N, C-alpha and C positions, 0 to 999 in steps of 0.2 A: 803780894805786897811790894816786892822789888820792882815789878812792872809799873805799879801805880806811882812809886817814888820817881822812877825814870820818866814817867809821863809828865808829872808835875814839874820836875826839874827842867825837862825839855820845854814845857810851856813857858816857864819863867825866863829861860834863855832866849826863846823866840820873842817874847815881849820886850826884853832888853834890846835885842838887835833891831826889832821893828821900831822902837823908839829912836834909836840911833839913826835909822834910815829915814825916819819921817820928820825929825826935829827941825830941819831947815827947809822943808818943802813948802812951797806956795801951793795951796790946794786949788786956787783959781787957775794957776798955770798948769797944774797936773791935769785938770779937766780939759783945758785947751789942748794939751799934748795928746790926751787919749782921743779927743774928738777929731784931731787933724791926722791921726795915723791912717795909713792905707792898709786895711785889713785883708785885702785880696792876697797879700804876700803870705798870709797864714796858711793858705791852702797848700802851697809847696812845702812850707815849713812842717806841717803835720804829716804830709806824705813822706818827706825825707826822714822825719822822726821814726815813722813806722818801718822805713827801710833799715834804719840803724838797729831797730829791735830784731828784725829778721836776720840781719848780719850777726848780731849777738847770738842768735839761735844757731846759726851755721858754725860760728867759732866754737860754741859750746859743744856742738856735735863732734868736732875734731878733737876737742879735749877729752870727751867721753868715749871716743871710738875704740881705744884699747880695752875698755871695760865692756861696752855694749853699743851696738849701732842703733841709734834712735832716729826716728823721722824728724825732719825740721819742724813739722806742724806741732808735734808734742812738745818739743823744746821751746818753740815760740810761745805756746800757751803758758808754759811755766815761767818764761821770762816776763811776760805781761802780768801774770799773777804776782810775781815777786816785786816788780816795780810799782804795781798798784798797792801792794801791802805797805811799801815805804811811804806812799802818799796818804794812807788813811789809818794805819796802825802805829802805835807808839814804839819807841825804843829801837827804831831802825832795824826791824826784823825781816825786811824783804828778802834778804839772802837766805835766811833760814826757811822762809815760806816757799821760796823758789825751789830749794833742795827738797823740801817735803812734797811739793806738788809733782815734781818729776819722779821722785822715789816712789810715791804712791801709785802713779800712773803706769810706770814702766818696771815696777818691782826691782828697784835699784836701791843700793845702800844710800840712805839719806846723808850719813856722815861723809861718805866718799863724794857724793854729789856736791855737798857743801865745800869740801876741800878743793874741788875743781873751780868753784865760784871764787874762792880765795885767790887762786892762781889768776883768774880773770881780773880781779881787782888790782893785783900786783901789775899785770900787763897794762891795764888802763892807766895806772899811775906812771909807769915807765914810758908809755906812749906820749902822754901829755907833757912829761918833763923832757922828752926827746924833742918834741915840737918847740917847747920853751927854750931849750938850749940853742936850737938853730936860729930862732928869732933873736935871741940875745947876742949871738955871734954876728949876724948879718945886718942888724938894724941898730940905729943909734939909741943907746940907753945909758944911764949913769953907770959908772964903773962898779959901784957897790951892788947894784941890781944884777949886773952881769955875773959878778962873782957869786952872789947868793943863788941865782938860778942855776948856774952850771954846777955849783957845789951840791945843790939839792939833787941834780941829776946823777952826779957821780956817787953821792951817798946812796941813792936808790939802786944804782947799778951794783954797788958793793953789797947791798942787802940781797940782791938776786944771786950774786956770786956766793955769798954765805949760805943761802938756801940750797944752791946746787951742791956745794961741798957737804952740807948737812945731809943731803940725800945720799951722796956717795959714801960718806963715812958716818953713817947714822949712829951706830952704837957708841963709837968713841966720842963723837961730838956731844951726844946727849949725856953721856957719863961725865964728861968734862964740865958741862954746864951745870949739871946736878951737883958736882963737887964744889963749884964756885958759889952757887946760889943757896944750897942747903943750910950752910951756917948762918946766912942772913935771914932766910925764911923758908921753911919747908913747904908752906902753902904756895909761896911765890915759885919755888922750884917745881912743884907739881903742876901748877897752872902753865908755866913756861913750857914744860915738857909736853903737856897736852896740846898747846898751841902749835909747837914746832912739829909734833907728830902729824897734825892736820895739814901743815904746810908740806911736809914730806909726802903725805898721801896724795896731795894735789899734784906735786911735781913728778910723782911716780908715773902719772899718765902720759908724760912727755917721753915718747919712745924713739923718735927719729927726727932727722934734720928736715925732711919734707913736711912732717906734721907741724913742727915748730915754725917753719917758714910760713905755712898757711895760716897758722894762728896769729903770727905777727902781722901778716898781710891784712887779715880781717880787723885786727886791732887798729892799725893805722887807717884803714878804710873807714871804720866806724867813726873815728874822731875827725877825719877829714870831712865826712858828710855832716857831722855835727857843726863843724866850722862853717860850712856852706849854708846850713839852715839858720845859723846865727847871723851870717851876713845878710840873708834875706830878711830876717827880723830887724836888723839895722835899717835896711832899705824901707821897711814899713814905717819907720819913724824919721826917715830922711837923714839918718846919721851918715856923714861922709867921713869914714875913719880909715886908717891905714889897712893894707891887706892882711897884716898879721893880727889885727885887733880881735877878730873872732877867736883865734887860738888862745891869745893871752887872757881874754875874758873867761874862756872855758876853763883854763888852768885856775884862775882866781875863784871861780864859782865851785868847781869840783872839789878843790881842797878846802874852800871856805865852808861848804855845807857838811863837811865831816864833823864839824862842831855839833854836839848833841843839841837837838831842838825838837819842836813839835812835829807831828806827822806832816809831810809835804814840804818840810824845810822852810816854813813860813818865818819871816823875820831875817834869818841868816841869808836866805836867797836875795831878799831885797837889799840888805845892807851891803853884801859883797858885790852885787850888781851895780849899785849906786857908786860904791867906792872904786870899782874897776873902771867904770865909764868916766869918772872924774879925772882919770889920768889923761884923757883926751879932751878935757874941757867941757864935757856934757853937763848941763845944768841938772841939779838934783831933781827938780820936778819932772824933767824929760826922762832922766835916767830911771826914776821910780815908775813912771808910766810904762816905759819899756820893760822894766822888770816884771810888772804885773801881767802884761800881755804875753811876754816871752815865756814866763812860767806857766800861765794858763794854757798856752798853746801846747804845752807838753803834759801838764797835769791832767786835764780833762780827757783827752783821747786815751792816754795810758790807763787812767782810772776806770773809764767806761769799758774799755776792751778787757782789762784785767778782771773786772767784775763779771763780764760776759763769760770769760773762760773759766772763772771760778764756778759759775752756775753750770756751764757745759760739762765740766769735769766732775760735777757733783761734790764739790768741796765747800764746807761751810766755814765762816769766820770763827765760829765757836770751836770747831774741830781744830783749826789752826792754832788758836790760843791755848788749847789743852795739850797740844802735841809737843813732846820733847825730842829734839833732833840730836 
């Protein structure tokens, strides 16, 4: 029942954002924009996208290495299955599905696998905000935007410091938080403890400076390649934008699609793409055309490959839906 409610709420939110993205679009100009695009650029876009997925698998291997050494191929298949699940299943359960897929295949604790994926997500946010901070420092932007962006990065950094301290002083920190939250709500206290224990489990796999350096290297490499493929997508629509534009659009899109929506981020993706490109004066019809092609160039390869690995690993969607991680 909860899954159904989440699904319908997600659909409603997607429809709202889709309306906001479409309301000022000239459909004649949208068709012209799509017809005039140079789709040859999508070949390197898709190849680079698959490269980022392979690098995600390598980064995950380093995260899991203290627990178990796993081949890149197994990790890559789980990564593709997880991203595919986000594209076609409700409630943003791709991370759970990914943890289930690798746990089932490699006889690994699914909860611990999921904890490492949480660490990945934290690293992705940190990497994007680091890029954003550099952009805001070295390029001309309004003062309020610079302050907001750098403040977000510092806040994110403080969260990471908090989690590191939480790992080091686990019992004392959890006891203190329980003391603070229990009078407010025992359920909130219990849920917070569960969440923080998952974070700690994920951070526990970080064992040495070399491992952390490699994980950070792959995190920055992944998002740099994403920026390059975004630049190529710009070129397919003949958008002549500043060199930092791909990074800034990625920040807007990545944090924008965190809003609950339908499978595949329909609606939220279009809205934040159109909103982001408006910053450089791109007309709504052209921006919407770009968003459709840019999203499709990632959606279909990932979904098809994910479904292939789902079949290859003999996992059914019914099995995934019934599994509790």
